[in-house]
C-alpha positions as CSV (number, residue, x, y, z in Angstrom):
1,X,0.0,0.0,0.0
2,X,2.9,2.4,0.8
3,X,4.3,1.6,-2.6
4,X,1.0,2.8,-4.3
5,X,0.7,5.8,-2.1
6,X,4.2,6.9,-3.2
7,X,3.4,6.2,-6.8
8,X,0.3,8.3,-6.7
9,X,2.2,11.3,-5.0
10,X,4.9,11.0,-7.8
11,X,2.3,10.9,-10.6
12,X,0.6,14.0,-9.0
13,X,3.9,15.7,-8.8
14,X,4.6,15.1,-12.5
15,X,1.1,16.2,-13.4
16,X,1.5,19.5,-11.5
17,X,4.9,20.2,-13.0
18,X,3.7,19.5,-16.5
19,X,0.7,21.9,-15.9
20,X,3.0,24.6,-14.6
21,X,5.3,24.3,-17.4
22,X,2.4,24.9,-19.8
23,X,1.6,28.3,-18.2
24,X,5.2,29.4,-17.3
25,X,6.3,32.3,-19.5
26,X,9.0,31.3,-22.1
27,X,12.5,32.5,-21.3
28,X,13.4,35.1,-23.9
29,X,16.9,33.9,-24.9
30,X,16.6,35.5,-28.3
31,X,15.5,39.0,-27.0
32,X,18.2,41.5,-27.3
33,X,18.4,45.3,-26.8
34,X,20.9,47.7,-28.4
35,X,21.3,51.4,-28.1
36,X,22.7,53.6,-30.9
37,X,24.6,55.6,-28.3
38,X,25.3,55.0,-24.6
39,X,28.4,57.2,-23.8
40,X,28.8,60.9,-23.4
41,X,25.2,61.9,-23.7
42,X,24.3,65.5,-23.4
43,X,23.7,66.3,-19.8
44,X,20.8,68.9,-20.6
45,X,18.9,66.3,-22.6
46,X,19.5,63.9,-25.4
47,X,17.8,61.2,-27.4
48,X,18.9,57.5,-27.6
49,X,17.4,55.2,-30.1
50,X,16.9,51.8,-28.6
51,X,16.3,48.7,-30.8
52,X,14.5,45.6,-29.4
53,X,15.1,42.4,-31.5
54,X,13.5,39.0,-30.9
55,X,10.7,40.3,-28.6
56,X,8.2,37.4,-28.3
57,X,4.9,37.7,-30.0
58,X,2.1,39.2,-27.9
59,X,4.6,40.7,-25.3
60,X,5.4,44.3,-24.3
61,X,8.1,46.1,-22.4
62,X,8.7,49.5,-20.7
63,X,11.9,51.3,-21.8
64,X,13.2,53.9,-19.3
65,X,16.3,55.8,-18.1
66,X,16.9,54.7,-14.4
67,X,19.5,55.2,-11.7
68,X,21.5,52.1,-11.1
69,X,24.2,49.7,-12.3
70,X,24.0,46.2,-13.8
71,X,24.7,44.7,-10.3
72,X,21.7,46.9,-8.8
73,X,19.5,45.6,-11.5
74,X,20.4,42.0,-10.8
75,X,19.1,42.5,-7.2
76,X,15.8,44.2,-8.1
77,X,14.2,46.6,-10.6
78,X,15.1,50.2,-10.4
79,X,12.8,52.6,-8.5
80,X,14.3,56.0,-9.6
81,X,13.6,56.5,-13.3
82,X,13.2,59.5,-15.6
83,X,9.7,60.2,-16.7
84,X,7.3,57.7,-18.2
85,X,9.7,56.4,-20.8
86,X,8.2,54.3,-23.5
87,X,5.8,51.5,-23.6
88,X,6.0,49.2,-26.6
89,X,4.4,45.9,-27.5
90,X,4.0,43.3,-30.2
91,X,0.3,42.7,-28.9
92,X,-2.5,44.0,-31.3
93,X,-4.7,44.8,-28.2
94,X,-1.9,46.7,-26.4
95,X,-1.0,48.6,-29.6
96,X,-4.7,49.6,-30.0
97,X,-4.6,50.8,-26.4
98,X,-1.6,53.1,-27.0
99,X,1.6,51.1,-26.9
100,X,4.2,51.8,-29.5
101,X,5.3,49.1,-31.9
102,X,8.1,47.1,-30.3
103,X,9.3,46.0,-33.8
104,X,10.4,49.5,-34.5
105,X,13.2,51.5,-32.9
106,X,12.2,53.5,-29.7
107,X,13.5,57.1,-29.6
108,X,14.0,57.6,-25.8
109,X,14.3,61.0,-24.4
110,X,17.0,61.1,-21.6
111,X,18.6,63.7,-19.4
112,X,21.3,63.5,-16.6
113,X,19.3,65.3,-13.9
114,X,15.8,64.3,-12.9
115,X,13.7,63.8,-9.8
116,X,11.9,60.5,-9.2
117,X,9.7,59.6,-6.2
118,X,10.9,62.8,-4.5
119,X,14.6,61.8,-5.0
120,X,17.1,64.0,-7.0
121,X,19.2,61.9,-9.4
122,X,22.2,63.2,-11.4
123,X,23.4,60.7,-14.0
124,X,26.5,62.7,-14.6
125,X,27.5,61.6,-11.0
126,X,25.3,58.5,-10.3
127,X,25.4,55.4,-12.5
128,X,22.5,55.2,-14.7
129,X,21.3,53.1,-17.6
130,X,18.4,52.4,-19.9
131,X,16.3,49.7,-18.2
132,X,13.8,47.3,-20.1
133,X,11.2,45.5,-18.2
134,X,8.2,43.4,-19.1
135,X,4.9,45.5,-19.2
136,X,2.0,45.0,-16.8
137,X,0.3,42.8,-19.4
138,X,3.0,40.0,-19.0
139,X,3.1,40.1,-15.2
140,X,5.3,42.2,-13.0
141,X,7.0,39.1,-11.5
142,X,8.4,37.9,-14.8
143,X,11.9,39.1,-15.3
144,X,12.6,37.1,-18.6
145,X,12.6,40.4,-20.7
146,X,14.4,42.6,-18.3
147,X,17.6,44.1,-19.8
148,X,20.0,47.0,-18.9
149,X,22.1,49.2,-21.0
150,X,24.5,51.3,-19.0
151,X,24.9,55.0,-20.0
152,X,27.1,57.9,-19.2
153,X,26.6,61.7,-19.6
154,X,29.0,64.4,-20.2
155,X,31.9,65.1,-22.4
156,X,34.7,62.6,-23.0
157,X,37.6,62.9,-20.7
């Protein structure tokens, strides 16, 4: 009887794992992000063209300038970001709702100094970068589309 009990538990565990795998978001190994410029951006305000490649069908992301480093982003999403950034998607419903087309380059306005959540940030002193994260439609706990491109502001030394 114990043998059957363990067999049933094992079968239920396999069934549960299979059903979870069916709903788990796919890891976006082919999703890449590039920026036309990332160094010596104009302190008073500049534009960076961000290109997203391989974004999964039906998915969307937010693209924003945020305070932090790659190491910071590995610990958690940045909380201090400039403006609203850009919301882009490949989902037709989200495009109709106002998202930009994620298959086209994103022109992102950036500036070195900004205030976020009541905190002053100066990216000519503080480390900053362009942060990409999954949009609200895909689930805020899914980090598979998160990417980070470090940027610097100011003239070349």
